[in-house]
C-alpha positions as CSV (number, residue, x, y, z in Angstrom):
1,M,92.5,135.1,117.0
2,T,95.9,136.6,117.1
3,E,98.1,137.0,120.5
4,F,99.3,140.1,120.0
5,H,103.2,141.2,121.8
6,D,102.2,143.2,124.8
7,P,105.3,145.6,125.6
8,A,105.1,145.6,129.5
9,T,105.7,142.1,129.4
10,M,108.5,141.9,126.5
11,G,111.9,141.1,127.7
12,G,115.3,142.1,125.5
13,D,115.2,138.9,123.4
14,D,111.6,139.5,122.7
15,I,112.1,143.0,121.2
16,A,114.8,141.9,119.4
17,R,112.8,139.0,117.6
18,L,110.0,141.4,117.3
19,C,112.9,144.0,115.5
20,A,114.0,141.2,113.3
21,Q,110.5,140.2,112.3
22,Y,109.2,143.6,111.3
23,D,112.6,144.7,109.6
24,A,112.2,141.7,107.0
25,L,109.0,142.7,107.0
26,I,109.0,146.0,105.8
27,A,112.4,145.6,104.0
28,K,110.5,143.3,101.4
29,G,108.3,146.1,100.4
30,T,105.1,144.3,100.6
31,D,101.7,144.5,102.2
32,L,101.7,143.3,105.2
33,S,99.1,140.3,106.1
34,P,96.2,141.6,108.5
35,D,97.7,140.0,111.1
36,A,100.8,141.5,111.2
37,A,99.5,145.2,110.5
38,A,97.1,145.2,113.0
39,E,99.5,144.2,115.6
40,L,101.7,147.4,114.8
41,R,98.8,149.3,115.0
42,A,98.0,148.1,118.5
43,L,101.9,148.7,119.4
44,A,101.5,152.1,118.0
45,N,98.5,153.1,120.0
46,I,100.0,151.7,122.9
47,F,102.7,154.7,122.4
48,D,100.4,157.1,121.3
49,L,101.8,156.8,117.7
50,D,99.7,157.4,114.8
51,A,98.5,153.8,114.0
52,A,97.3,155.2,110.9
53,T,100.3,156.3,109.1
54,E,101.9,153.6,106.8
55,P,104.0,150.6,108.3
56,A,106.8,151.6,106.1
57,A,107.0,155.1,108.2
58,L,105.5,153.8,111.4
59,W,107.7,150.6,112.1
60,P,111.1,152.8,112.2
61,V,109.6,155.2,114.7
62,L,108.0,152.1,116.6
63,R,111.1,150.6,116.5
64,A,112.9,153.7,117.8
65,V,110.7,153.4,120.8
66,L,111.0,149.7,121.9
67,V,114.9,149.9,121.6
68,K,115.7,152.6,123.2
69,Q,112.3,152.3,125.9
70,M,112.6,148.4,126.8
71,P,114.8,147.0,129.3
72,T,117.3,144.2,128.4
73,D,117.2,140.9,130.0
74,T,120.4,141.4,131.6
75,A,119.3,144.7,133.4
76,P,119.1,144.7,137.0
77,Q,115.7,145.4,139.2
78,A,116.6,148.9,139.9
79,N,116.0,149.2,144.0
80,G,117.8,152.0,144.5
81,T,121.3,150.9,144.5
82,D,121.9,149.1,141.4
83,A,123.5,151.8,139.6
84,G,126.2,153.8,141.3
85,A,125.6,156.9,142.3
86,R,125.3,159.5,139.5
87,T,125.3,163.1,139.4
88,V,122.0,163.9,137.3
89,L,120.8,166.7,134.9
90,L,116.9,166.8,135.7
91,V,114.9,168.8,133.1
92,E,111.2,168.9,133.3
93,D,108.5,171.7,133.3
94,D,106.1,169.8,134.8
95,A,106.6,170.9,138.7
96,D,104.8,168.0,140.4
97,A,106.5,165.5,137.7
98,A,110.2,167.3,138.8
99,A,109.3,167.2,142.6
100,A,108.4,163.4,142.7
101,L,111.4,162.7,140.4
102,T,113.8,164.7,142.5
103,E,112.5,162.5,145.4
104,T,113.0,159.2,143.6
105,L,116.7,159.9,142.9
106,D,117.5,161.3,145.8
107,E,116.2,158.0,147.9
108,A,118.3,156.1,145.3
109,G,121.4,158.1,146.4
110,H,122.1,160.0,143.5
111,R,123.0,164.0,143.1
112,V,120.1,166.0,141.2
113,I,121.1,169.2,139.5
114,G,117.8,171.3,139.2
115,P,115.1,170.5,138.4
116,F,115.2,173.1,135.7
117,H,112.1,174.0,133.5
118,S,114.1,175.2,130.5
119,A,116.7,174.4,128.4
120,E,118.5,177.7,128.8
121,A,118.9,177.6,132.6
122,A,119.9,173.8,132.5
123,E,122.6,174.1,129.6
124,A,124.3,177.2,132.0
125,A,123.9,174.9,134.8
126,T,126.2,172.1,133.0
127,A,129.1,174.6,132.7
128,L,129.1,174.8,137.0
129,H,128.8,170.6,137.8
130,Q,130.3,167.9,136.7
131,I,127.5,166.1,135.3
132,D,127.1,162.2,134.7
133,L,124.1,162.1,132.8
134,A,121.1,164.0,131.7
135,L,117.3,163.4,131.9
136,L,115.5,165.4,129.5
137,D,112.1,166.1,128.9
138,I,111.2,167.4,125.4
139,N,108.4,169.7,125.8
140,L,109.9,172.6,127.9
141,S,109.8,176.1,128.8
142,G,111.6,178.9,126.9
143,D,112.2,178.4,123.4
144,A,114.7,175.9,123.2
145,S,113.2,171.9,123.5
146,G,114.7,168.7,125.0
147,V,116.1,167.8,121.8
148,D,117.5,171.0,121.2
149,L,119.6,170.7,124.6
150,A,120.3,167.1,124.1
151,R,121.7,167.7,120.9
152,S,124.1,170.5,122.5
153,L,124.8,168.2,125.6
154,K,126.0,165.5,123.5
155,S,128.3,167.2,121.2
156,R,129.9,170.0,123.8
157,W,130.2,167.3,127.0
158,G,129.6,164.0,125.3
159,M,126.7,163.6,128.3
160,P,124.6,160.5,128.3
161,V,121.0,161.4,127.9
162,I,117.7,159.7,128.6
163,F,114.6,161.2,127.2
164,I,111.8,161.6,129.7
165,S,108.8,162.5,127.7
166,G,104.9,161.9,126.5
167,D,105.9,163.2,123.3
168,V,106.8,159.8,121.6
169,T,106.9,161.0,118.3
170,Q,109.8,163.4,119.0
171,A,111.4,161.3,121.3
172,A,111.5,158.2,118.8
173,R,112.5,160.9,115.8
174,N,115.6,161.8,117.3
175,A,116.5,158.9,119.3
176,D,119.9,158.5,117.8
177,L,120.4,162.1,120.5
178,A,119.2,159.9,123.5
179,S,120.6,156.5,125.2
180,A,117.1,155.4,126.5
181,M,113.8,156.9,126.5
182,V,111.2,156.8,129.6
183,I,107.9,157.5,128.1
184,K,105.3,159.2,130.2
185,P,103.5,158.2,132.3
186,Y,106.4,156.4,133.9
187,S,107.1,154.6,137.8
188,S,110.0,155.6,139.5
189,H,111.0,152.2,138.5
190,D,111.2,152.8,135.0
191,V,113.6,156.2,135.3
192,L,116.6,154.2,137.8
193,A,116.0,151.1,135.9
194,A,116.7,153.3,132.6
195,I,119.6,154.5,134.6
196,A,120.8,151.3,135.8
197,R,121.1,150.1,132.3
198,L,123.1,152.8,131.2
199,E,125.5,152.4,134.2
200,M,125.9,148.4,132.7
201,A,126.0,150.0,129.3
202,H,129.4,152.2,130.3
């Protein structure tokens, strides 16, 4: 029986190998082997993607999630001090999640602007504060989504964005707007590790 990759235990090198493998398979345009197709479906199910989607359409979405969400092997283990203190715009319309994340960021030494439950309120705040990065849910209260906000923040301010969302499909389709993704349900370590990786990349 084939042993499938588990994203929870994969490092950056593992992800690079997996991407190279499927990039090559999909590029050939031939049918995947039963094992490869089964692994692709298993990975899709882990991230709540539609596993019935044709591999050629599914792989780019899945690839974006893997690359943007998973830590690299050189990423520090976030313990609250690895990433320097940052000013973080937090946009999350789930009150409980927003409160927990605010506490996590505060304890790690970051300054939190927000949390905001709408893109409109968050964007107004960006004119009043010097912000280092934004943590954005995708599905928000109000007319604008987190994707709309990410696009605006990047174009107007060049602000790095981390998507924190359970909407994996939208996050993956708009991966070019994000420096990283943290897929719900997430732990405080997941968020702090993503911030630490962003610090290393800049």
